[in-house]
C-alpha positions in Angstrom: 117.6 -76.0 102.2 120.3 -74.0 100.4 120.2 -73.7 96.6 122.8 -73.6 93.9 122.2 -71.5 90.7 123.9 -72.6 87.5 124.2 -69.8 84.9 125.4 -70.4 81.3 125.7 -67.1 79.5 126.0 -67.6 75.7 126.2 -65.2 72.9 122.5 -64.6 72.5 120.8 -65.8 75.7 121.4 -66.9 79.3 120.3 -70.3 80.5 119.9 -71.1 84.1 119.2 -74.1 86.4 118.3 -73.8 90.0 119.1 -76.8 92.2 117.6 -77.2 95.7 120.0 -79.6 97.2 120.2 -82.4 94.6 116.7 -81.7 93.3 116.0 -79.5 90.2 113.8 -76.6 91.2 113.7 -74.4 88.1 115.2 -73.9 84.7 114.8 -71.5 81.8 116.1 -68.8 79.6 116.4 -65.1 80.4 117.8 -61.9 78.9 118.4 -60.0 82.2 120.7 -61.5 84.8 119.8 -58.9 87.4 116.1 -59.8 87.3 116.9 -63.5 87.6 119.1 -63.2 90.7 116.8 -60.8 92.4 113.8 -63.1 91.8 115.7 -66.1 93.2 117.2 -64.5 96.4 114.2 -65.9 98.3 115.3 -69.4 97.3 118.2 -69.1 99.8 120.9 -69.0 97.3 124.2 -70.2 98.7 126.2 -70.8 95.5 126.2 -69.5 92.0 128.2 -71.5 89.4 128.9 -69.3 86.4 130.1 -70.0 82.8 130.1 -67.2 80.3 131.5 -66.6 76.8 131.6 -62.8 77.6 133.4 -60.5 80.0 134.1 -62.2 83.3 134.9 -59.1 85.2 131.7 -57.2 84.4 129.5 -60.2 85.3 131.3 -60.9 88.6 131.0 -57.3 89.6 127.3 -57.4 88.8 126.8 -60.5 90.8 128.7 -59.1 93.8 126.5 -56.1 93.9 123.4 -58.2 93.8 124.4 -61.0 96.2 127.1 -59.7 98.4 129.4 -61.9 100.4 126.7 -64.3 101.5 126.7 -66.2 98.2 129.7 -68.1 96.9 130.4 -67.6 93.2 132.4 -70.3 91.3 133.8 -69.2 88.0 134.0 -72.1 85.6 136.9 -71.9 83.2 138.8 -74.2 80.8 141.1 -76.2 83.1 143.5 -78.7 81.3 144.3 -80.3 84.7 140.6 -81.5 84.8 140.2 -82.2 81.1 143.2 -81.7 78.6 142.6 -80.1 75.3 144.7 -80.0 72.1 143.8 -76.4 71.6 147.1 -74.5 71.2 145.8 -71.8 73.5 143.2 -73.3 75.9 142.1 -69.8 77.0 140.7 -69.4 73.4 138.5 -72.5 73.6 134.8 -71.6 74.2 133.8 -72.6 77.7 130.5 -74.1 76.5 132.4 -76.4 74.1 134.8 -77.6 76.8 132.0 -78.2 79.3 130.1 -80.2 76.7 133.1 -82.5 76.3 133.6 -82.6 80.1 129.9 -83.7 80.4 130.4 -86.5 78.0 133.3 -87.8 80.1 131.3 -87.3 83.3 128.4 -89.4 81.7 130.8 -92.3 81.2 131.8 -91.9 77.5 135.2 -93.1 76.4 134.9 -91.6 73.0 132.4 -88.9 72.0 131.3 -86.4 69.5 129.5 -83.4 71.1 127.3 -81.3 68.9 125.9 -78.0 70.1 123.3 -77.0 67.5 122.7 -73.4 68.5 123.3 -70.0 66.8 126.6 -71.5 65.7 126.9 -75.2 65.4 130.0 -76.6 67.2 131.2 -80.2 66.9 133.9 -81.4 69.3 135.7 -84.7 69.6 136.7 -86.4 72.9 138.9 -89.4 73.4 139.5 -90.8 76.9 143.2 -91.2 76.2 143.8 -87.7 74.9 141.0 -85.5 76.2 139.5 -82.8 73.9 141.0 -83.3 70.4 139.5 -80.2 68.8 136.5 -79.6 66.6 134.6 -77.5 64.1 132.6 -74.3 64.3 130.1 -73.5 61.5 126.9 -71.5 61.1 123.9 -73.1 62.8 120.7 -73.8 60.9 119.1 -70.5 61.6 122.3 -68.6 60.8 122.6 -70.3 57.5 119.0 -69.4 56.6 119.5 -65.7 57.7 122.8 -65.4 55.8 121.2 -66.6 52.5 118.2 -64.4 53.0 120.4 -61.3 53.7 123.0 -61.8 51.0 121.2 -63.2 48.0 118.7 -61.2 46.0 116.8 -64.2 44.5 116.8 -66.6 47.5 113.6 -65.5 49.1 111.6 -67.7 51.5 109.5 -67.1 54.6 111.0 -69.9 56.7 113.4 -72.7 56.0 112.1 -76.3 55.8 114.1 -78.6 58.1 111.8 -81.6 57.6 113.9 -83.7 55.3 117.3 -84.2 53.7 115.8 -84.8 50.2 116.3 -82.6 47.2 114.3 -79.4 47.7 111.5 -78.7 45.3 110.9 -75.1 46.5 113.2 -72.5 47.9 112.5 -73.1 51.6 113.1 -76.8 51.2 116.2 -76.3 49.1 117.7 -74.1 51.8 116.5 -76.1 54.8 117.1 -79.6 53.5 120.6 -78.5 52.3 121.5 -77.2 55.7 120.3 -80.3 57.5 122.0 -82.6 55.0 125.4 -80.8 55.2 125.5 -80.7 59.0 124.3 -84.3 59.5 126.7 -85.6 56.8 129.6 -84.1 58.6 128.5 -85.6 61.9 128.0 -89.0 60.3 131.4 -88.8 58.6 133.1 -87.9 61.8 131.4 -90.8 63.6 132.4 -93.3 60.9 136.0 -92.1 60.8 136.5 -92.9 64.5 138.4 -96.1 65.3 136.0 -96.8 68.1 132.3 -96.0 67.7 131.8 -92.8 69.6 128.8 -91.7 71.7 127.2 -88.7 69.9 125.6 -86.0 72.0 123.2 -83.3 70.7 122.5 -80.2 72.7 121.4 -76.6 71.8 118.2 -75.2 70.4 118.1 -77.3 67.3 119.2 -80.6 68.9 115.8 -82.2 68.4 115.7 -81.2 64.8 119.0 -83.0 64.1 118.0 -86.0 66.2 115.3 -86.8 63.6 118.1 -87.6 61.1 120.7 -89.0 63.6 119.0 -91.9 65.4 122.2 -93.1 66.9 122.7 -89.7 68.7 121.5 -88.8 72.2 119.8 -85.5 72.9 121.0 -84.0 76.2 119.4 -80.6 76.6 121.3 -79.8 79.8 124.7 -80.9 78.7 126.4 -77.7 79.8 124.9 -77.8 83.2 126.1 -81.4 83.6 129.5 -80.2 82.6 129.3 -77.5 85.3 128.4 -80.0 87.9 131.3 -82.2 86.7 133.6 -79.2 87.1 132.5 -78.7 90.7 133.1 -82.4 91.5 136.4 -82.7 89.7 137.8 -79.4 91.2 136.5 -80.1 94.7 134.2 -77.1 94.6 131.0 -78.9 95.3 129.2 -77.8 98.4 
């Protein structure tokens, strides 16, 4: 049975999903695309579905040299025909953000807030009648911690404490609780401001951390992959 490899290349890591037919066969994170493709050639790859925030040309050239013409490569890009966006220049919208919103639509949401809690935290709003309305980008939890540690002489702590939103009684708690409270407060405010109660999706490395404080939210760790599958289905590129 032929296999499809989904690759999501972010700013700091590459996530992949290998599907054998309709069955998940493997998933994980890597740093080296060449090693991944070489190790999976025995899986009878027939299709690679690729989303990246980096250079398209360099990555496609690398894949072509590794796979040759025997493997179809589908490049996933922001396509307003499939999902409209209010971004003034759709080409400037991060593909991972657009795919997260596309996934929310694919999963049946009429209104949604999609939160990707990674290196940067992105929050995007979807309405069925208008598509992607826009969103926010702000430092993620770890980035906030690293920024404070790097740029303040007296804020010293080994690790941030993300266990609560309460007032911190030591430096780690003051930093960590403040980061959690500020990010969760923004998400709650956005949900409350919606005229129709939205579905709230959490994805990214710190999704489960935020979920402790947002019980109404749904953790979907493979949201981008769901969006990539939706792109194939909506564009007619599914094999």
